[in-house]
C-alpha positions as CSV (number, residue, x, y, z in Angstrom):
1,M,113.6,105.0,110.7
2,K,112.4,101.5,111.5
3,V,110.2,101.4,108.3
4,I,113.3,101.7,106.1
5,A,115.0,98.9,108.0
6,I,112.0,96.7,107.6
7,V,111.6,97.5,103.9
8,K,115.2,96.8,102.9
9,Y,115.1,93.3,104.4
10,L,111.5,92.6,103.3
11,F,112.3,93.5,99.7
12,T,115.4,91.3,99.8
13,L,113.6,88.3,101.4
14,V,110.6,88.6,99.0
15,G,113.0,88.8,96.1
16,F,114.9,85.8,97.3
17,A,111.7,83.8,97.8
18,M,110.6,84.6,94.2
19,L,113.9,83.6,92.8
20,A,113.8,80.4,94.7
21,G,110.3,79.8,93.4
22,A,111.5,80.5,89.8
23,F,114.3,78.0,90.3
24,F,111.8,75.4,91.6
25,V,109.4,75.9,88.7
26,Y,112.3,75.7,86.3
27,N,113.5,72.4,87.7
28,S,109.9,71.1,87.8
29,T,109.4,72.0,84.1
30,S,112.8,70.5,83.2
31,S,112.0,67.2,84.9
32,F,108.6,67.2,83.2
33,L,110.2,67.6,79.8
34,K,112.6,64.7,80.3
35,E,109.7,62.3,80.9
36,A,107.0,63.8,78.7
37,A,105.4,62.1,75.7
38,T,104.0,64.0,72.8
39,A,100.6,64.0,71.1
40,E,98.7,66.1,68.7
41,G,96.0,68.2,70.3
42,I,93.3,70.5,69.0
43,V,91.9,73.7,70.5
44,V,88.2,72.9,71.1
45,E,87.2,76.1,72.9
46,L,88.5,79.5,74.1
47,L,87.8,79.9,77.8
48,V,87.2,83.6,78.7
49,S,88.4,85.0,82.1
50,R,87.1,88.4,83.1
51,T,88.1,90.7,85.9
52,S,86.9,94.3,86.6
53,N,89.4,95.8,84.1
54,S,90.7,93.0,81.9
55,I,89.8,90.0,79.9
56,S,92.0,87.0,78.9
57,Y,91.6,83.8,76.9
58,R,92.8,80.3,77.6
59,P,92.7,77.5,75.0
60,L,90.8,74.3,76.0
61,V,92.8,71.6,74.4
62,E,91.8,68.0,73.7
63,F,94.2,65.2,72.8
64,T,94.4,61.4,72.9
65,T,97.1,59.6,74.9
66,Q,99.0,56.7,73.6
67,N,96.7,54.3,75.4
68,G,93.6,55.9,73.8
69,Q,92.4,58.0,76.7
70,V,90.8,61.4,75.7
71,I,92.0,64.3,77.8
72,E,91.0,67.9,78.0
73,F,93.1,70.6,79.7
74,A,93.6,74.3,79.7
75,P,96.7,76.3,80.7
76,S,96.5,78.2,84.0
77,A,97.6,81.5,82.3
78,G,95.6,83.3,79.7
79,S,96.5,86.1,77.3
80,N,94.9,88.9,75.4
81,P,94.7,88.8,72.5
82,A,94.1,85.0,72.3
83,R,97.3,83.1,71.3
84,Y,95.3,80.3,69.7
85,A,92.1,79.9,67.7
86,E,89.4,77.3,67.9
87,G,90.2,74.3,65.7
88,E,94.0,75.1,65.8
89,Q,96.2,72.1,66.1
90,V,98.9,72.2,68.8
91,E,101.6,69.8,70.1
92,V,100.9,68.5,73.6
93,L,103.4,67.3,76.2
94,Y,102.2,65.0,78.9
95,Q,103.3,62.4,81.4
96,A,101.7,58.9,81.1
97,A,101.1,58.8,84.9
98,R,99.3,62.2,84.9
99,P,98.0,63.1,81.5
100,S,95.6,65.7,82.9
101,D,98.7,67.8,83.8
102,A,99.5,68.2,80.1
103,K,101.1,71.3,78.6
104,I,101.1,72.9,75.2
105,N,104.6,72.7,73.7
106,D,105.5,76.3,73.3
107,F,107.8,78.7,75.2
108,F,105.2,80.7,76.9
109,S,103.2,77.8,78.3
110,L,106.4,76.1,79.5
111,W,108.5,78.9,80.9
112,S,106.3,82.0,81.5
113,V,105.8,81.3,85.2
114,A,109.5,80.8,85.8
115,L,110.4,83.9,83.9
116,I,107.8,86.1,85.6
117,L,108.9,84.9,89.0
118,A,112.6,85.4,88.1
119,G,112.0,88.9,86.8
120,M,110.0,90.1,89.7
121,G,112.3,88.4,92.2
122,A,115.4,90.0,90.6
123,V,113.8,93.5,90.9
124,F,112.8,93.0,94.5
125,F,116.1,91.4,95.5
126,L,118.2,94.1,93.8
127,V,116.2,97.0,95.3
128,G,116.6,95.5,98.8
129,A,120.3,94.7,98.2
130,V,121.0,98.2,96.9
131,I,119.4,99.8,99.9
132,I,121.4,97.5,102.3
133,V,124.7,98.1,100.5
134,F,124.1,101.9,100.2
135,I,123.3,102.2,103.9
136,A,126.3,100.1,104.9
137,L,128.7,102.0,102.7
138,K,127.4,105.4,103.9
139,G,127.7,104.3,107.5
140,R,131.3,103.1,106.9
141,Q,132.2,106.4,105.2
142,D,130.7,108.4,108.0
143,E,132.7,106.4,110.6
144,R,135.9,106.9,108.6
145,L,135.3,110.7,108.3
146,K,134.6,110.9,112.1
147,T,137.9,109.2,112.9
148,S,140.2,110.5,110.2
149,G,138.5,113.5,108.6
150,V,139.2,117.2,109.2
151,A,136.9,118.8,111.8
152,I,135.6,122.2,110.9
153,D,133.1,124.5,112.5
154,T,130.3,125.5,110.2
155,Q,127.5,128.1,110.5
156,Y,124.1,126.6,111.1
157,Q,121.7,127.8,108.4
158,S,118.3,126.0,108.6
159,V,116.3,122.8,108.7
160,E,114.7,121.5,105.5
161,Q,112.6,118.6,104.5
162,N,114.1,116.2,101.9
163,T,111.1,115.9,99.5
164,A,113.1,113.6,97.3
165,L,112.5,110.8,99.9
166,S,109.1,109.7,101.2
167,V,108.2,106.9,103.6
168,N,104.5,106.4,104.5
169,G,103.8,109.8,103.1
170,K,106.4,111.5,105.4
171,H,109.6,113.3,104.3
172,P,112.7,113.3,106.5
173,F,114.5,116.4,107.7
174,R,118.0,117.6,107.1
175,V,120.1,120.2,108.8
176,L,121.9,122.7,106.5
177,T,125.2,124.4,107.4
178,Q,127.5,126.7,105.6
179,W,131.3,127.1,105.6
180,Q,133.8,129.3,103.7
181,N,137.0,127.6,102.8
182,P,139.8,129.9,103.9
183,A,142.2,128.5,101.3
184,T,139.9,129.2,98.3
185,S,137.2,131.5,99.7
186,D,134.6,129.0,98.2
187,I,131.3,128.7,100.0
188,H,130.3,125.1,100.8
189,I,126.8,124.0,101.9
190,F,126.6,120.8,104.0
191,K,123.5,118.7,104.4
192,S,123.1,116.3,107.2
193,N,121.9,112.7,107.0
194,N,118.2,112.3,107.0
195,L,116.4,112.7,110.4
196,W,112.9,111.4,111.0
197,F,111.9,114.2,113.4
198,D,112.1,118.0,113.2
199,P,115.3,118.9,115.0
200,S,114.7,122.7,114.9
201,A,113.7,123.0,118.6
202,Y,116.9,121.2,119.7
203,I,119.4,123.3,117.8
204,K,120.6,126.1,120.1
205,Q,124.1,126.7,118.9
206,E,125.2,128.9,115.9
207,T,128.0,126.5,114.8
208,I,127.8,122.8,114.0
209,R,130.9,120.6,113.5
210,V,131.4,118.9,110.2
211,F,134.1,116.4,109.3
212,I,135.4,116.7,105.8
213,A,137.8,114.5,103.8
214,Q,141.3,115.8,103.5
215,G,141.4,118.1,100.5
216,N,137.9,117.2,99.4
217,P,135.0,119.0,101.2
218,A,132.5,117.3,98.9
219,K,132.9,114.2,101.1
220,Y,131.7,115.2,104.6
221,Y,129.7,114.2,107.6
222,V,127.6,116.6,109.6
223,D,128.0,115.8,113.3
224,L,124.5,115.9,115.0
225,S,125.5,113.8,118.0
226,F,124.2,116.6,120.2
227,L,120.6,115.9,119.1
228,P,118.3,113.6,121.0
229,K,117.8,110.1,119.6
230,L,114.5,109.1,118.1
231,K,113.2,105.9,119.8
């Protein structure tokens, strides 16, 4: 299904972009720290930010630069509960050329943006990468079974929907077949790869070919090459 193809690359690209953003923010903060001067600041007010379902607080900090300039600033990110109280003294980091871009000298104020971007980026990137790797490995295994596996004729049983997977609210279909191993008399149920259309109307035969690994029927590929292709 084209949606899955889009999703796997979209997740990977979004994750990569977030990781790149985290790296940029990390470098920017590191450069800031190398050139920053320090000053004693005081929380003069707690700024309240409200949304429809949350409330957060940002400290408005006042400090005086080395040349006597009085500056007020507030971090871009808030918290709930408030991390500071009015009248509390804090250490401030600032650059002489841009004192209004000052930061409170604590871990959260300095590194929270980089950490959030890195965490979210890692999740998106890993999800996309896992999907890509899984599909690639499954395709490689299927090709190997088709070329070197043991071909057996199995009895067509039914078509079912794979409710464990959903894309845009739709579940894919799988073809089920059955085979009794003549060497052990064990019954094996084979499930095809996912199909994004109902193949029931196109299955006329009673037997369907399945390729199994030599000595290991648990590794198999259901051959549905007789079905029409979904465009």
